[in-house]
Kinemage of the C-alpha trace (Angstrom):
@kinemage 1
@onewidth
@group {chain A} dominant
@subgroup {mainchain}
@vectorlist {calphas} color= white
{ca met a 1} P -7.496 -20.686 -4.795
{ca met a 2} L -10.891 -19.031 -4.430
{ca ala a 3} L -11.343 -20.817 -1.117
{ca ala a 4} L -8.168 -19.094 0.164
{ca arg a 5} L -9.968 -15.766 -0.010
{ca tyr a 6} L -12.521 -16.940 2.544
{ca cys a 7} L -10.371 -19.220 4.668
{ca tyr a 8} L -9.219 -17.249 7.739
{ca leu a 9} L -7.354 -18.275 10.818
{ca leu a 10} L -7.307 -15.958 13.827
{ca gly a 11} L -8.237 -12.886 11.827
{ca gly a 12} L -5.823 -13.310 8.929
{ca leu a 13} L -5.165 -15.428 5.931
{ca ile a 14} L -3.459 -18.777 6.515
{ca ser a 15} L 0.242 -18.014 6.165
{ca ser a 16} L 0.809 -20.421 3.254
{ca glu a 17} L -1.962 -18.773 1.221
{ca lys a 18} L -0.984 -15.447 -0.337
{ca met a 19} L -3.360 -13.264 -2.311
{ca thr a 20} L -2.567 -12.836 -6.004
{ca ala a 21} L -3.711 -10.172 -8.419
{ca thr a 22} L -6.537 -12.412 -9.592
{ca asp a 23} L -7.766 -12.900 -5.998
{ca lys a 24} L -8.004 -9.185 -5.169
{ca ile a 25} L -11.430 -7.654 -4.866
{ca ile a 26} L -11.506 -4.215 -6.499
{ca lys a 27} L -14.304 -1.828 -5.638
{ca phe a 28} L -15.345 1.665 -6.710
{ca his a 29} L -17.437 3.338 -4.030
{ca gly a 30} L -18.170 -0.151 -2.596
{ca thr a 31} L -19.322 -1.739 -5.873
{ca lys a 32} L -17.213 -4.604 -7.344
{ca val a 33} L -15.473 -3.803 -10.617
{ca tyr a 34} L -12.840 -5.614 -12.666
{ca asn a 35} L -10.147 -2.890 -12.604
{ca ile a 36} L -9.486 0.784 -11.964
{ca thr a 37} L -6.632 2.799 -13.415
{ca ile a 38} L -5.888 6.376 -12.390
{ca leu a 39} L -3.524 8.566 -14.359
{ca tyr a 40} L -2.295 11.505 -12.264
{ca ser a 41} L 0.698 13.835 -12.077
{ca thr a 42} L 3.084 14.602 -9.287
{ca arg a 43} L 5.114 17.790 -8.992
{ca gln a 44} L 8.712 17.676 -7.950
{ca tyr a 45} L 10.592 20.728 -6.733
{ca phe a 46} L 14.329 20.137 -7.150
{ca lys a 47} L 16.184 22.709 -9.199
{ca lys a 48} L 13.117 23.399 -11.316
{ca val a 49} L 9.443 22.511 -11.162
{ca gln a 50} L 8.826 19.250 -13.001
{ca asp a 51} L 5.524 17.381 -13.432
{ca thr a 52} L 5.778 13.574 -13.696
{ca ala a 53} L 2.966 11.340 -14.894
{ca gln a 54} L 2.068 8.456 -12.537
{ca glu a 55} L -0.354 5.583 -12.969
{ca phe a 56} L -2.191 3.576 -10.359
{ca asp a 57} L -3.443 0.216 -11.659
{ca ala a 58} L -5.486 -1.609 -8.992
{ca leu a 59} L -5.370 -5.039 -10.636
{ca asn a 60} L -1.568 -4.982 -11.026
{ca asp a 61} L -0.718 -3.241 -7.770
{ca ala a 62} L 1.960 -5.042 -5.747
{ca glu a 63} L 0.285 -4.535 -2.355
{ca asp a 64} L -0.660 -7.865 -0.739
{ca cys a 65} L -4.261 -7.208 0.257
{ca glu a 66} L -7.752 -8.667 0.033
{ca thr a 67} L -9.670 -5.623 -1.199
{ca ile a 68} L -8.856 -2.317 -2.831
{ca asn a 69} L -11.614 0.304 -2.557
{ca val a 70} L -11.382 3.565 -4.516
{ca gln a 71} L -13.650 6.468 -3.625
{ca ile a 72} L -13.864 10.076 -4.744
{ca val a 73} L -14.434 12.160 -1.659
{ca ala a 74} L -14.386 15.994 -1.785
{ca asp a 75} L -10.907 17.088 -2.988
{ca phe a 76} L -9.285 13.650 -2.917
{ca val a 77} L -9.483 10.230 -4.504
{ca thr a 78} L -9.099 7.799 -1.584
{ca val a 79} L -7.509 4.437 -2.251
{ca thr a 80} L -7.926 2.059 0.722
{ca phe a 81} L -6.092 -1.269 0.886
{ca tyr a 82} L -7.929 -3.732 3.182
{ca glu a 83} L -6.190 -6.721 4.711
{ca gln a 84} L -9.610 -8.023 5.682
{ca glu a 85} L -12.543 -5.902 4.636
{ca ser a 86} L -15.212 -7.737 6.688
{ca ser a 87} L -13.283 -6.836 9.907
{ca asn a 88} L -12.338 -3.399 8.611
{ca leu a 89} L -8.612 -4.190 8.912
{ca ile a 90} L -6.907 -1.508 6.813
{ca lys a 91} L -3.312 -1.994 5.687
{ca arg a 92} L -2.938 1.512 4.313
{ca arg a 93} L -4.740 4.379 2.673
{ca glu a 94} L -3.543 6.755 -0.013
{ca leu a 95} L -4.998 10.147 -0.898
{ca ile a 96} L -4.589 11.510 -4.422
{ca pro a 97} L -5.582 15.189 -4.794
{ca thr a 98} L -8.263 15.546 -7.486
{ca his a 99} L -6.532 18.506 -9.099
{ca thr a 100} L -3.646 16.181 -10.098
{ca ile a 101} L -5.870 13.594 -11.767
{ca gln a 102} L -5.864 13.526 -15.558
{ca his a 103} L -7.955 10.372 -16.185
{ca ile a 104} L -9.827 7.608 -14.275
{ca ser a 105} L -10.730 4.390 -16.148
{ca ile a 106} L -13.121 1.890 -14.611
{ca lys a 107} L -13.617 -1.566 -16.221
{ca asp a 108} L -16.701 -3.467 -15.138
{ca gln a 109} L -15.776 -6.815 -16.623
{ca ala a 110} L -12.714 -8.745 -17.832
{ca pro a 111} L -11.642 -8.090 -21.415
């Protein structure tokens, strides 16, 4: 399965090889880590203002990607999902405002 991470055909993974949670590369400011969890709140404005706790867990995220890179830049935590990091192919990017973040946990190695 490790060979699937490096086996590319025409700029993408071979279609029969899907990335799993254990194959994802997780990085914090470009340095490999085991996992990152971010606890943050979102504010909803329906009939009344309501704050809801949200959690981002990089290792258990459902996005099918090769690499997840988390960076703290100015007023945002930037979460970038790479389809192929070596070619800078980005699937999507999320910005979490820093004023909504309650806790960031970074694990360097497996438990």
